[in-house]
N, C-alpha and C positions, 0 to 999 in steps of 0.2 A: 504493499497499498505507501502510493508519494505522499508526498507531506500536505497539498490540497487534500487529498482525501481524505486521512488523518483532520483538516480541517475541518471540510465538511462536515464528517461521519460524527464529531465529536459538538455539532451545532455552534458554531462558532463564530458570535458577530460581533461589530462595534458596539465593545464597551463604555465608551466615551459622549456617544451621541445617538443617529438617529438607527444605530442596529443596523446596518446593511451588510450582510452576510461576505465576512473574512473570504470565502472559499471563492466569490467570485469577483471579489474586489483583488488578492491576491493573483486573477488568472492572468496578469498581463505583463508589462517590459517598460520599467522607470528608472530614468538615471537615478533616479534619487527612491532608499528608504528612511521617511522623517517619522523616529516614534514622539510621540506628545506627553512629554513628561512634565507637562507645564501649569498642569492645575490649574484650567481657565480660569473657576469663578473662587469666590470670596467664601470662607469656611469648610472649604471643602481640603480633606487632607488623607484619604483614600491612596493614589496613586505616590502618596509622596510615602503612605507605609510600604505600597508594595514593593518600589524601589529599593528602601532599606532593609527588608524583609526577602525577595525573591529576585536580586539583579541578577542570579547569577545564569535563573531560567531566563528570566526576561533577558539575555546576549543571550543564552543559547538559540531561541526562539528569533532576536533578530538576524542570526547568520543565518539559520533555514530561511525566514522569509526574501531575506534579501536575495540570497540563490536561487530562491523562487522564481522572482520578477526580474534575473538579470540586473540588480541595484549596482553604479559603477560605488554609492557614495551612499553609507550609512550613519544617518545624522543621530543622537539622541537631545532633543530640545529639551531645556529645565532653565528654570531658576535661577540665577548662579546663589541669589540668598538660602538654597534650598543645599547647606553644605556638605551637610550627613550622607544624604542621596546621593551627590555628587561623588564622593569620597565610593561611597558601595559600588558607582556604575566603575569610577575607574576602578578600582580594585578585579570585579568582570571581568572589564574588558581585558585589562593587563595576565588575567587566571588564563582567558582563553585565547592569546594572543592574536584579541582581533583588533581590524582596521575600522574603526566605528569614533566617529568624531563625538564629543557633546558640545553640543554650545549652547553658551548661556546664554540667559535671554534676564532684562529688565523686568521688575515687576510691575505690571503693568495689567492692566483690562479691556480686551481681553485680549491678551498672549495667547491663549490657549486654543482661541480661534485659527481652525485647520487653515484658512487662508492666511491668516497673518503670519501662523507659525512657519508656511509657505516665505512668503518673503522675508522673514529675519533668516531666514537657514539660507536660501538659495539666491535672492535678492529678485529674486524673479517674481509676477504680478497673477497670478489668476486671474484669468478672464470675465470679466462680468457675466454670470450666467452660467461659469464652467466650473471646472473640480481641478482638484491642483493635479489631476493627470497631464490636463494640458499641457503644464511645464512641464515638464516630464517627473514629477513627484506622485509616491505612496505615501500618508498621514496614517497612523496608525495609532489611536491608543494604548497606554502601556500596559492596561491591562487587556486590553485584547491579546497583546502578546505572553502574556502571563496565561491565557487562558490555550493559547495555540502551544505554549510550550508542553500544560499537560495532555493536550490532545497530542502529541509526540511520543504519548506513553502512553496513551489509550481511554484518557478519564473525558470525560465528555464536562461541558460548562454548564453545571448544579447547583452551582454558589458564588456569593459576591458578597467581596468585601465591600460595606458601604460608613459612609464616617453619620454617625448619627449625633447632632448639636443642634443648640441653640435653646432655645426655652425647655431644656431635659436636667435634672435631677442628677445623673452623671452621664456629661455625654463621651461619648466611646466610639472609637470604627465597633462593629460588629461584622462578624462571618455569618451568616445566614443561606440558606437552599434559599432556591429558585423557586417563589410562590408564598416563601413565608410571610401569613400576613404585618405589615406595617405595625399595626398595633402591640404583636408582637418584640418588633425592634424597636419603640419609644421605649415600651415596659424593664427592655435590660439596660437601657439608657436611664434605666431609676422613677420612669415617666415622664409627663409634662408636668409644667409648672404652673399651666393657666386652664381655666378649662375654656370648652369649643374653643378649644386652638384653631389655628390656621397650621395646613402640615401640606411642605413639600416636597417633592420627588426630586433632587436633581439639586444644582444649585441656588441661592437666593432670586436671582438675575434671569434666567433661564429656567429654568425648573419648572415642574409640572402641579398645581397647583391639585391635590385631591382627598384634602378633609372632605372637600364636599359631592364626595364620589361615592358610590355605592360600597359598601363594607367588602362587599366579594374584591370588589374591580382594585381593593386598597392589598396590593399583594409587591412582592418583592418580583422587577423583573431582570434582567441578562442587560439591562440598560441602567439598570441604576445603582447609583453611587451616590446618593448620597438622601437622607430623610434629615430636613428642618423644619422645627417646629418655631413657632412663633406664637402671639400673645395678638388676637385680630383687632386690640387698639394700637398697636404696636406702628413705626411707619410700614413694617411690610406685612401688616396685615390694609393697610390703608392700598397702599402700591396693586397689591394683588387682589383688590377685594374685585367680584363679579362687574362687568359692565358693559353694557352692551353698544350695535355702531352708533345709534342714535343719539345716547347719552354723549358719547366720546368728540359727536358730530356738533353740539349743541354746543359741548366746551370750548371745543378748537377756534367757532362763529365770537366767542362771549369773549375768549380772553387772549390769544393767541398774538400775540404783539410781534409777530415775525421778527423776529431777533436772529434767527438762523442760528442759534447756538445748535441748534439739536445739526443740524447741517457740518456746520464748523467743527464738531465732535465725532460725527459718526466715525468710525473706524472704516466702516466701507467706502464711506466718501472719499476719505482721506487717503485709500488706496489709489483712489482715481475711479472708482465706479460711480457710473450717471444719478447716486441718489443720494435724494434732498429731498427731507422729510420735513424742512419750514414748505417747500412749494405744494408739498400734497398735504398738508395742513392747511393753508391758505384755500386751494381747491376744493380740500371735503366741506369749506364754511358754504361754498356755492349752495343753491337748491337743487339742482338736477340731483336725479337717480344714481347712486352708485354703479350702475352696469353702465349709463350712459358715461358718465366720466371716465370710468375705465376702459369702453371699446373708444372714446376718443382721443382719449388725452396719455400721449406717452410718460408724462410725467408723473401720473398716477398707477400706469401699467411698474414703472421702478419701481415701485416696493418690492416688488418679486426679487429684488437682489439684496432684501432687510434680510442679515443671520438674527433675528431679535435679542442683538445681546443686552436689550434696555439701556445701555450709554443715556441714549436722547431723554428717553423719560427721567430718570434719576436724578442722572446729573447734571445733562447740560441744561432742561426747560424753565428759569424759574417762575412760568407760572404755573406749574404743577399739572402740566398735560402729559399727555401717554402716546408719543407718536409711534412709540416700535408696536404699541397694542393697534393701532389704529392699520400701520401695516400687518399687522397678522391678519384684522380681520380682512385687508386689502388680498391678500395674498392666498387665502380661503374662496373670495365670489370668484378670484381669479381661477380658481383651479374648476369651481362648480362652471363659468362660463366657459372652460376649453383654452381659456387667455393665457401664455407662458413670457418671462421674461424672455429677449433675444438674446441668443450668448455675442459677447463681444470680441473684440481683439484684447491683447493682452495691452494695460495702461500704465502710465507709473505712477506713482504715491506723488503725492498734492509736497512739496516744500517744508509748507509747517507741521510735517505728520509727528517729526521728533517731538516735536512738543506741543504737541498736544496728547499728548497719548495719557488715558487717564490712570494714576496712579490706583493700585489695589487696595493701597490703605486709605486712604481717601474716600474713594466708591463704598469701602465698609462701614467707614464714618457716617457718612452717606444712608447708607440704609438700616441706620442706629443698632448695627451689626458689631461692632470693632472691639467691644468686652465677652463676643462669643471665641472670635479668632483665636486658630491654635490651643482650643482647650482638649481636644482629644487625641492626639499625633500618638503618644506613644499606649492609650488604654484599649484594648482588644479583648470583645468577648463573644461568644459565640453563643447563637442558640439552636436550639431543635426541637422544633415546634411538632405539634399533637396532627399536623392539620397543615398539605400546603393547597395553595389553588393554582395552576401556572396555564397562563393564558397562552392559547397555540399561535398569537401573534404576538411574536416575542421582538419582533424587528421589520425592516424594511421589508416589503414582499408579500405574497400572500401570509393565509394561517397556514398554519403544519395541518394536517391531517391526523386526526386520532388511530390510531392504531389497538388500541385495546378497549374494552370495552367495562362497563359497571359490574361491579363485583371481580374483576382481573387483581393476582396480586402482582406485587410490581419490585424491583427494588431496585433501592437507589444507581440512576444512572442505567440502566435500562432504557430503551428508546417506546417513547410512548405515542409522537407523534410523528407522520413521517413530511416532506416536503413534496409540493403538489407534485406529480409529471409535468415537467419541460417549465414548470417556475419557477421565480427568484422568491427563498424562502429559508428557513433555515431548520431544520432538526429541532426536538425538543425530548429532553431526556426525567423520567423521574428524579426529586431531588432528591423523596426520602424512601424507603422502602414502606409499605403497606397496603394499603387493598382504595381500589379506584372506586370511588362514589359516587360518580358526576363525570359526564363527557357531554360539554355544549361547545361553548366558545371558550371556555375552560375547561383542566383536569381538575380534576380538587381527590389528591389523597389520603386518608386519615394512618397513620402510621398504627405500625403492631404486627 
């Protein structure tokens, strides 16, 4: 069995973003293999823990992945402030006698955005509407490389390391089987310090609010890297509160002063991409229907290039508006209408990009979360749930098709759902041993 087959069979997907199937992503040729170990979001420290603890295994997988894509250069991008992690990587690289470069980055946000990483490492800019492969690079998260290393030993991706922090009694890193209820992870971190807490899966800027979802959907997935808890009275509670597009339009019409700070600080705009949030906000204040605005106006369609990093909303806007949320709504509407942003040429960053980078510490302070930073870097706990609910759609592509039925006995690591024939997707495995009690859009297993 070759390396790609091992990765496919283990159900490995991108652990740091949209969850693109790794066996598809690595089935290519590229000049660069870039390992993203930057830990983009504030408060998260999962990747740092993995690098300190499993550097040797990550380097092992780097070499296998680089051979697979015929990479001429292997670069690990990491913040230079991560001194112990850099030391662990250097030791592992020396032990493997590997030709791997460590690229030190400053602590700015969103340093871990893959298009930003590509620019910092290679000096090339991914075209707007494009992907890193367009400029000869493949970017993979450190946790993905660790999962690929496990796959080389025949072990499927069935558990995750997760930062659990915020308004909890005992912040920590949790090791949890896929499908573990979020509530179990929060309890392992001592429980929430606030009633009716706001819970976010991922980071505070780009993570997904899950506290208002049905309990069945509040479970660990292959892409879960953090679980954050905040009071709904905090700034985070205000920033991430539900708001529909009409409410956003009214606020834009009433309060947007066209200062253009949102555009000046937009990381994608600074890369030379044609995204101008202040112009989108201006257009949004008009009375036309959104569909008409999108069909007729290229400026509105440029919302497709937004990474939803949230800089415009949290850091730039002096009026408390939310351009990033507007862009998210517009992208959803464009998808419904069958509109896509056009792919452009490689661009040159703006001259002012270097001094407009947002310092991570100042951003965390704006979030009202600076006191949560670094609380759980060295505390690790393992969750052993009595029951797991494993979604059949763990990442990009089609949902996996179950190959088990209610009443079947399964063991941890056994295959329970297969990729549909000829489709993009990833395999799903049992994360605990037990009995299948339900098969629908997810598979529930009760341990025993």
